[in-house]
Structures are given as C-alpha cells and as structure tokens.
N, C-alpha and C positions, 0 to 999 in steps of 0.2 A: 521823218525819212523811213521808207520801207525797209524791213529786214530781209526782203526777198530780192532775188534776181529774176528778170523777166525775159521771155523769148517770144518771137513771133515769126511766122512764115511769110515768104514773098507772096503766096497765094491769098493772104489776107487783104492785100491791096490789089484789086482786080478790076476788070472792065465792066462788070455788072451783067454780063450775059448769063442766061440760065436756060433751062429746058424749054421755056415758053417765050423767050424774047432775045433779041440781039444785044450787042454791046451798047452800053450807055455812057461809057467813059473811055478816055484814051489810055492805051497801055503805058506803063512806066517802066523804065529800064532798071536793072538790078542795082546798079551803083546808086542811083537816085533813091531807091527804096532803103538801101543800107544807111545812107546819110540821114534820111528822115527817121528811121528807126532809132538811130543813136540820139538824135535830137529829142525824140519823144521820151527817151529814158530806158530803152530796151538794152539788154546786155548780150543777147545771143539771137541767132537766126536758126529757125527750123528749115530743113530742106527736104524736098523730094529729090530723088536721084537726078531727074532731068531739070529741076530748078538749078542745080549746080552745074550739070553738064547737059545742055539742051538737046544735042543731036547724038546722044550716046549710042543709040542702036546702030549708027553708021560709023562708029569709031572703034579702033583697036583698044585693047586694055591699057596699053601704055599711053595712047592719046587721051583716054578718059582720065587717067591719073594726072597727066600733064595739065589738062584743062582745069581739073579740080585744084591743082596747085595755084593756078592763076586766081581762082575764086578765094582761096585762102589768103592770098596777098591783099585782095580787096577787103576781106573781113578785117585783116590786121590794120589796114589803112584807117578804118573807122573804129578800131578798138572793140570789135565785136567777136564773139566766139560762135562756133557752130554747135548747136545743141544736139541735133540728131540728123540722120539721113534716113529716108523712107523710100523703098522701091515703089514707083507709081505703076502698078500692074493693071489698073482697071481701064486704061485708055487705049490699050493695044489690041488688035484683032486676035492675037494669041490668047487673050484672057477673057474672051466673051463667055466662057464657061468656067471662069475662075483661073487662077494661076497654079498655086501649090496643090489645089484640089481639082484641077481640070481632069476630065475623063480621058484626055489625049496626052500621051507621054511627051510628045514634042512640045506641048504647051507648058507642061510641068518643068521641062528642061529650060525653056525660055524664062520662066519665073525664077528658077534658081540662078540663071545667068544674071538677071537683074539684081537679085539679092546679093550675089557675090560682088557685082560691080558697085552696089551701094555700100558694101563693106569697104571696098577699095577707096571709094570716094570719101567715106567717113574718116578713114585713116589719114588721107591727105588733108582733110579739113580740120583734123585735130580732135575728133570726137570718137568715143567708143560705143555710141548708142545708135542702134538700128531700130526704127519703129515700123511695125507692120499694121497698117490698116487693111483689114481683110475684106475689101470692098465687095468683091464678087465671089468670095469663098463660101459657098453654100449651094443651094439648088433653086432654079427657077421652076423646075418640074420635080415634084416630090419623089418620083420614082427614078429619077435620072442617076442618082448616086446614093449609096448607103451612107448615112451619117456616121456610122462606125468606121467605114473605110476612109471617109473624108477627114475625120478627126485624126486618124492614124497618119494620114498623109501630111497633115499640118505638123504633127510632132516630128515626123521624119524630116521634113523640110527645115524645121528649126534646128534639129540635131546637125544637119549638114552645115548650117550657118555657124553654129557653135564650133564645129570641127574645123571650118575654114579659117577661123581666126580665134586664137585662144583668149584674146582680150575683149572681143566684141560682146556687148550685152544686147539682148533681143527684147524689145518692149512691144507688147501687143496692145493695140487700141481697139477695145471691143465695141461693137455696134450691133443691135439686134436685127436691124432690117435696113433696107435702102442702100444701094440699088438692088440688092438681092432680097427676096422675101423670106427665105429660110436660111439664115446665116448659121455658120459654125463659129462657136466662141463669141457669143453675143453679150456677155456680161463679165464683170471682174471675177466672179466666181469661176466662170469657164477659163479665164486667163490663168488663175492659180492652179486649176486642175491640169491644164496643158503644161504649165511650168514644171509641176511635180513629175510629169511623165518624161521630161527631157533628160539628156545625158548630164546636164549641169544646171540644175534648177536655180542656183543662186544667181545665174546670169540671165534669167528670164523673168520678166515682170510685166507691169501694165502701165498704160497711159489712159487715165480716166478723163473722158470728155463729158462735160456737164450735159449737153444736149443728148448724147447717146444714152446716158443713164435715164433721162426723162423719157426717151423713146421706148425704153424697156419698162416704163412704169415704175422706176426706182428713184430714190432720193440720191442726188449726186454726192452730197456730203457723206451719206452712209456707204456708198461705193468707194469713195476716197478713204474713209475710215477702215473699211474692210481690207483694202490693199495695204494701208499703213500698218494694220495689226500684224501682218505677215511680212513686213519690210519689203513689199513688192510694188510700191508706188514709185516708179522710175521718173515719171513726169506727169503733168496734167495739161489738159486743154480746156480752159475755162471759157464759157460762153453762156447763152441762155436759149430757151426754147419755149414756144407757146403750145403747151400740151403735147399729145401724142400725134404729131403731124409729120410732114416731111422734115428732114434735118434742116433747121433754119440758121444755125450759127449766129444768133443775135448777140449784140453787145452784152457783156457780162452784167447781170443783175437787173436788166431792164424789164424782165417779165415777173420775176419773183425775188424781191430783194431779201426776204427772210431766208430763202434757200441759198442765196448767194452769201449772205452773212454766215450761215452755218458751214459753207464750204471754206470760207476764209478761217473761220474759228477752228475747224478741225485741223487745218494745215498749221496754224499758229500753235495750237495746243500740243501738237506732236512733233514740233521742231522740224517740220518739212523744210528742206533747203540746206540743212546742216551738213549734208553729204555732197553739196554742189548742185542739187536739183534746182531746176528753174520752174517758175510759174509761167506756163505757156498760155497764150491766147490762140483761139481758132474762131475768129469772128469775121462776118461779112458785112460790108456796107450795103445799105439799101440801094435798090436799082435807081431810085430817084436822086441819090447823092451826086453832087456835081464833081467835076474834076478838081476844083479848088478844095473840096472837103473830103478828098479820097482817104485821108488818114484820120478823120474825125472819130470813127468808130473805135479805133485803137486808143486814141487819147481818152475817149469816154470810158472805155473798159478799164484802163489803168486808173483813172480817177475814181471809179466806183470801187475797185479793189482796194485802193489805198485808203479811201474813206471808211470802208468796212474794216480794214485792218486797224484803223484808229478806234473804231467802235469796240472791236475785240479787246484792244489794249485797255479800254475803260470799263470792260465788263466786270461787275462786282461778284467775283466768285464766292466770297464769304457769304454774301447775302443770298446768292443763288443756291449755295449748298444748304443753307438753313431751310430755304423753301423746299428743296428736294427732300431733306430729312423729314419734313413734316407733310410730304406729299401734297404740297400746295402748288400744283402745276398750273392752275389758272393764274395765280399771281406771278409765277415764273414766266409764263407765256407773255403776260402783259408787261412785265419788266423788260423782257427782250424786245417787244414791240416798241415800248417807249424809248428804249435806248436807240434802236434803229431810226425811229422818227425824230430823235433829237430832243425828247421831252424830259430826259434825265441826264 
C-alpha cells in the first residue's frame, strides 16, 4: 500500500482536442469524473478556478462562493478533498499579453480579480493552496517589456494575494516556455528567488512538474530535491516528456523509467507527504484513446508510481553506500538498473 496521497485535475480527462485537431472523445461531467477518481484511488482533486465555477466571469462574488459550496458538497459525497485552486488566466482576451505582467493596467486588474476569486473558491472548497501556472507571463516580443519590471510585477501580485488572505499559500508552477517563448520564473530556482522577495516567504513555494523541468533541460528529481532542501515543495505534477519538445504531459514513467524512479526516490527519502502534501498527476490521454479508456492514462501513471515506490522500498542503501564510499559508480548504476528491471 502506498504511503502517499494522490491528486488529479478534471482537465486530465479531456476530449482529445489540441492545436492541430478537433475533439476525439465525448466530454464527461464533473461528478462522473469525481466518482471515477475515487474508484481509481485518488484522494483529492486539483482545480482551476473555472473548473469549480465555470461561468465565474459573469457572476457576482457571492454567486461564485455559493456555486463553490455546491462543488464542496460534491467532493464530500465522494470523500475527496480539494488540493488547490489555480486561476486560469491564459484563456481570456484580457490575458493575451499576460495577466500579472500585462503591459495594460486593466488586464493586470482582471488578473488580480481572478486571483482573489480563486482564493475565495479555495476557502469554500476547504483548501489553503493557490497554484500559479504563469502561462503567458513573459514576452512574445523581447522588447515589449523589461524582465526587471515584469519580475517586480509578479512579486507585487503575489504580495497582494498574501495580503488578501492571511492563510493562503501561493504555489508557483514554473515552466521555461510554451505558450510564451520568454517566460518569467521558468525554473524552481526562479520560484525560490520570487518567494524570498515577497512579504511572507514561508507562504510561497513551488509545484514541480516533471515535463516542465525536462523542457528546461533539467532533471526533475534534482528540481524536486532543490525545492525540498528549502522546504518549498508544496506539491508536484508528475508526468513524462519526450525530450525538449512541446509540453506533452505523458503518463508518468513511460519515456524515462530511471528518471521516474529517482523522482519517487527523492520524495520517499525526504518524507514528502508528511505535512499533508499530495502526489499530483498532470497527464493527458493520447488522441487515439477511446471513450471507454478515458481514464487509462491515470490508472497507468498510478501503477507506475506505486511499482517504483516498491522498488525504492527494496533499495539496498547499505550496499549502495559501500559502492559510493569506494567511488564504484559503474556498479551503483548497474545495481539501480537491475533493481528497476526486476533482476535483483
């Protein structure tokens, strides 16, 4: 049995549409997803603000809160928790030049309105975690905004969120590119620097996504470890990625099983989850996947994680430490590979 609790977002089960093709599967309603998530073994649900309150731009603050309370009842029905709420800023005309870093004040105000409403929704859903994926926060044109100004705008925006609610924690999900080509805050190191500049650094941390680290040319396990070293890993988004391409969100471990093993290993070794953190998935089904198999990628990702968790539990640290002391890294590497392949 796994020592971890797991979370997943409704967007992980989707219709298969992408930038180059239409839907390939039927949409599934939220309650049906909740029921299946529970059946698969998930403990919590990740939300964008409009996953929880779909028509929020046309609602009053009280209407938004009331709608969120209805979603909370649905979560309770299936014994699920809300892990976090994230303002979805990248789909609105107001955010074509970014939200918190838009060059237009009215757009920055809109971004803050969505952030405040996300905090309201989070409180109604029973979570204190706000995730920021800074999708369009950067520049499409290098000369369109100063990176110094843009970075300070992000710090200012986070300070406003922290001041809006004294209990909210802000979790930045770094990504180096796509859909923006010059992002601000693209790695976990950037996240920690931003955190240190805020009015309450202990309430600002990071969400490491495996694919995003790979897009930056970095090792996901090392990015996870970097955040853990500073007690800044508020959550994770585990998936996989085929090299430095577009963000693929493949099932966990399907491209690089050794990298996946080391992600699980660093989480286990550092007692991740002891403060209530979840192991989150952010994975997409292939466009060829049928309606009947809409949840297969989630089941597969959980199975891979739990299998690797078992491998970590059987890792012979005494033997490994002897090899390390003697600098016998060829042997250590092969021991690790044999363990992963089931040969020891």
